[in-house]
Structures are given as C-alpha cells and as structure tokens.
Kinemage of the C-alpha trace (Angstrom):
@kinemage 1
@onewidth
@group {chain A} dominant
@subgroup {mainchain}
@vectorlist {calphas} color= white
{ca met a 1} P 142.849 211.828 55.326
{ca val a 2} L 140.340 214.383 56.554
{ca arg a 3} L 139.693 214.676 60.295
{ca phe a 4} L 136.079 215.316 61.193
{ca ala a 5} L 134.641 217.111 64.219
{ca asp a 6} L 131.739 215.386 65.941
{ca gly a 7} L 128.300 216.457 64.772
{ca leu a 8} L 129.415 217.700 61.364
{ca asn a 9} L 128.449 215.971 58.147
{ca lys a 10} L 131.745 214.247 57.392
{ca tyr a 11} L 130.504 213.154 53.967
{ca lys a 12} L 129.700 216.701 52.885
{ca ile a 13} L 133.004 218.011 54.266
{ca leu a 14} L 135.002 215.341 52.413
{ca phe a 15} L 133.105 215.807 49.150
{ca glu a 16} L 133.560 219.592 49.176
{ca lys a 17} L 137.272 219.249 50.058
{ca ile a 18} L 137.925 216.902 47.108
{ca ala a 19} L 135.826 219.082 44.772
{ca lys a 20} L 137.793 222.206 45.792
{ca glu a 21} L 141.105 220.371 45.305
{ca asn a 22} L 139.997 219.677 41.736
{ca asn a 23} L 138.807 223.241 41.066
{ca leu a 24} L 135.181 222.202 40.766
{ca ile a 25} L 132.008 223.906 41.848
{ca trp a 26} L 128.973 221.940 42.909
{ca asp a 27} L 125.251 222.211 43.197
{ca tyr a 28} L 123.133 219.943 45.377
{ca cys a 29} L 120.161 219.805 43.029
{ca phe a 30} L 119.099 216.161 43.168
{ca lys a 31} L 117.221 214.317 45.890
{ca ser a 32} L 118.339 210.787 44.997
{ca asn a 33} L 121.618 208.987 44.321
{ca val a 34} L 122.392 210.535 40.955
{ca gly a 35} L 125.006 212.929 39.706
{ca arg a 36} L 126.358 214.640 36.644
{ca tyr a 37} L 129.690 216.243 35.748
{ca leu a 38} L 129.446 219.222 33.401
{ca asp a 39} L 132.881 219.561 31.816
{ca ser a 40} L 132.139 222.891 30.120
{ca asp a 41} L 131.236 224.471 33.473
{ca lys a 42} L 133.638 222.458 35.661
{ca lys a 43} L 130.581 221.760 37.777
{ca ile a 44} L 129.208 218.757 39.663
{ca leu a 45} L 125.455 218.315 39.988
{ca thr a 46} L 124.619 215.814 42.704
{ca ser a 47} L 122.525 215.160 45.767
{ca lys a 48} L 123.760 216.391 49.137
{ca pro a 49} L 126.216 213.768 50.459
{ca ile a 50} L 124.385 212.954 53.682
{ca asn a 51} L 125.507 209.306 53.702
{ca ala a 52} L 128.282 207.137 52.292
{ca glu a 53} L 126.216 206.054 49.291
{ca arg a 54} L 125.574 209.621 48.144
{ca leu a 55} L 129.200 210.532 48.864
{ca gln a 56} L 130.311 207.737 46.531
{ca val a 57} L 128.115 209.096 43.740
{ca gly a 58} L 129.533 212.611 44.179
{ca leu a 59} L 133.118 211.347 44.252
{ca his a 60} L 132.413 209.292 41.128
{ca glu a 61} L 131.363 212.514 39.371
{ca ile a 62} L 134.590 214.215 40.466
{ca gly a 63} L 136.379 211.263 38.872
{ca his a 64} L 134.867 212.271 35.544
{ca lys a 65} L 136.965 215.436 35.605
{ca leu a 66} L 140.123 213.428 36.267
{ca phe a 67} L 139.401 210.748 33.647
{ca arg a 68} L 137.478 212.813 31.070
{ca asn a 69} L 139.917 211.936 28.271
{ca ile a 70} L 139.797 208.171 28.846
{ca lys a 71} L 138.082 206.122 26.152
{ca pro a 72} L 136.151 203.870 25.822
{ca ser a 73} L 133.457 205.168 28.158
{ca tyr a 74} L 133.013 201.909 30.102
{ca leu a 75} L 136.671 202.191 31.174
{ca gln a 76} L 136.162 205.809 32.254
{ca glu a 77} L 133.174 204.744 34.356
{ca tyr a 78} L 135.219 201.960 35.948
{ca leu a 79} L 138.054 204.368 36.811
{ca cys a 80} L 135.582 206.846 38.329
{ca glu a 81} L 134.145 204.080 40.516
{ca met a 82} L 137.620 203.000 41.646
{ca phe a 83} L 138.562 206.632 42.368
{ca ser a 84} L 135.501 207.092 44.585
{ca phe a 85} L 136.192 203.865 46.488
{ca glu a 86} L 139.852 204.793 46.985
{ca ile a 87} L 138.960 208.201 48.465
{ca met a 88} L 136.456 206.545 50.799
{ca arg a 89} L 138.927 203.865 51.915
{ca asn a 90} L 141.661 206.459 52.471
{ca asn a 91} L 139.280 208.358 54.766
{ca asn a 92} L 138.067 205.290 56.681
{ca ile a 93} L 134.554 205.447 55.275
{ca pro a 94} L 133.121 201.939 54.981
{ca ile a 95} L 131.764 200.904 51.596
{ca lys a 96} L 128.588 198.869 51.970
{ca lys a 97} L 128.040 195.686 50.010
{ca lys a 98} L 125.006 197.188 48.254
{ca val a 99} L 127.184 200.072 47.007
{ca lys a 100} L 129.802 197.631 45.693
{ca asp a 101} L 127.099 195.520 44.060
{ca arg a 102} L 125.486 198.570 42.443
{ca ser a 103} L 128.908 199.591 41.155
{ca lys a 104} L 129.597 196.184 39.599
{ca lys a 105} L 126.181 196.102 37.977
{ca tyr a 106} L 126.671 199.632 36.617
{ca ile a 107} L 130.063 198.749 35.120
{ca ala a 108} L 128.657 195.508 33.665
{ca ile a 109} L 125.852 197.474 31.985
{ca lys a 110} L 128.283 200.068 30.598
{ca thr a 111} L 130.546 197.264 29.359
{ca gln a 112} L 127.607 195.511 27.711
{ca met a 113} L 126.651 198.776 25.995
{ca ala a 114} L 130.224 199.058 24.661
{ca ile a 115} L 130.055 195.462 23.371
{ca asn a 116} L 126.773 196.273 21.647
{ca arg a 117} L 128.513 199.221 19.953
{ca gly a 118} L 131.301 196.954 18.670
{ca leu a 119} L 133.890 196.718 21.465
{ca lys a 120} L 136.257 193.829 20.659
{ca lys a 121} L 138.301 193.540 23.855
{ca ile a 122} L 137.454 194.291 27.488
{ca asp a 123} L 140.135 195.766 29.746
{ca ser a 124} L 141.393 193.010 32.075
{ca lys a 125} L 140.843 195.059 35.259
{ca val a 126} L 137.216 195.666 34.305
{ca lys a 127} L 136.755 192.037 33.309
{ca asn a 128} L 138.014 190.849 36.699
{ca tyr a 129} L 135.879 193.402 38.530
{ca ile a 130} L 132.577 192.305 36.999
{ca lys a 131} L 133.353 188.673 36.180
{ca lys a 132} L 132.175 187.000 39.388
{ca asp a 133} L 128.768 188.654 39.687
{ca tyr a 134} L 127.776 189.850 36.228
{ca ser a 135} L 129.206 187.442 33.674
{ca asn a 136} L 125.710 186.097 32.975
{ca thr a 137} L 124.443 189.075 30.962
{ca ala a 138} L 123.789 188.660 27.209
{ca gln a 139} L 127.114 188.713 25.337
{ca leu a 140} L 129.113 188.534 28.544
{ca lys a 141} L 127.530 185.098 29.059
{ca ser a 142} L 128.145 184.011 25.484
{ca gly a 143} L 131.862 183.773 26.101
{ca phe a 144} L 133.051 187.343 25.844
{ca ile a 145} L 134.219 187.141 29.455
{ca lys a 146} L 135.791 183.800 30.357
C-alpha cells in the first residue's frame, strides 16, 4: 500500500509507482478516460490520473503488460479489469458504482464480440461477473449464459 502526503495527487503517484514496478514508461496524451498499452515500446498512453476513474483506466492498461499472452482477448480484458480493481482496493481507493458498471458493460461487449467470432465457451469467472447485469445482450440472452 502506498502512503500519500496531503495535497499530492495520490492517483498519479500510485499509477506511476505501479508503472515503474512493471518497467513501463507513460505518456499523458489523452484528455478523457481512455488508454492504450503499446507492447513494442513498453509504453502506456493514458489520460492523467486525476481521479479514481482515470486511475482505473491507467491500471487496466498496465494489466495488459502482465496479461499480454492471455487468449482469448475477452479474458485478457477481464483480467486487466480485475487487476486494476485489486490495486485500487489494496490502496484503499473506493471504486464507484459507475466504474464497476462500465467495467461489466465493457467485458460483456468484449465477450459478445468473441461469441460473434466463434467462441464456444465463456470462462466461468467472466460469466459470473457479467451475468447479473448484462445477460440480456444478443447471444448472451439466447441462452449462451444461463
């Protein structure tokens, strides 16, 4: 757990600490909640983590370095989301409901894309994560997730 001095941007400090631990460089080049991990450059492109929501996006991108060899891609995305939430919980940073909801929707969309590409079986952890809120999308609704 990182200890933060008053007045400092604790989100930025935490993000940069985790990025350094993973031998990543970063560039704050976006102005909204988006990010990108460039494996060839070992670089994270993200918006400055000025709040918990932007921190979660940046941590998710760090997760892509850790889980870059995981296939299928929907599972990698799920693991990156769980990684970001774990780091935030371990550092006593509350995760807002809207961030959790956005995460579930994102994973449901990525899972649906995998189904559309021919995925036959959804990982049980992912299925349980999205089941309650997003089981009413196209093929998910048609019985793929029960």
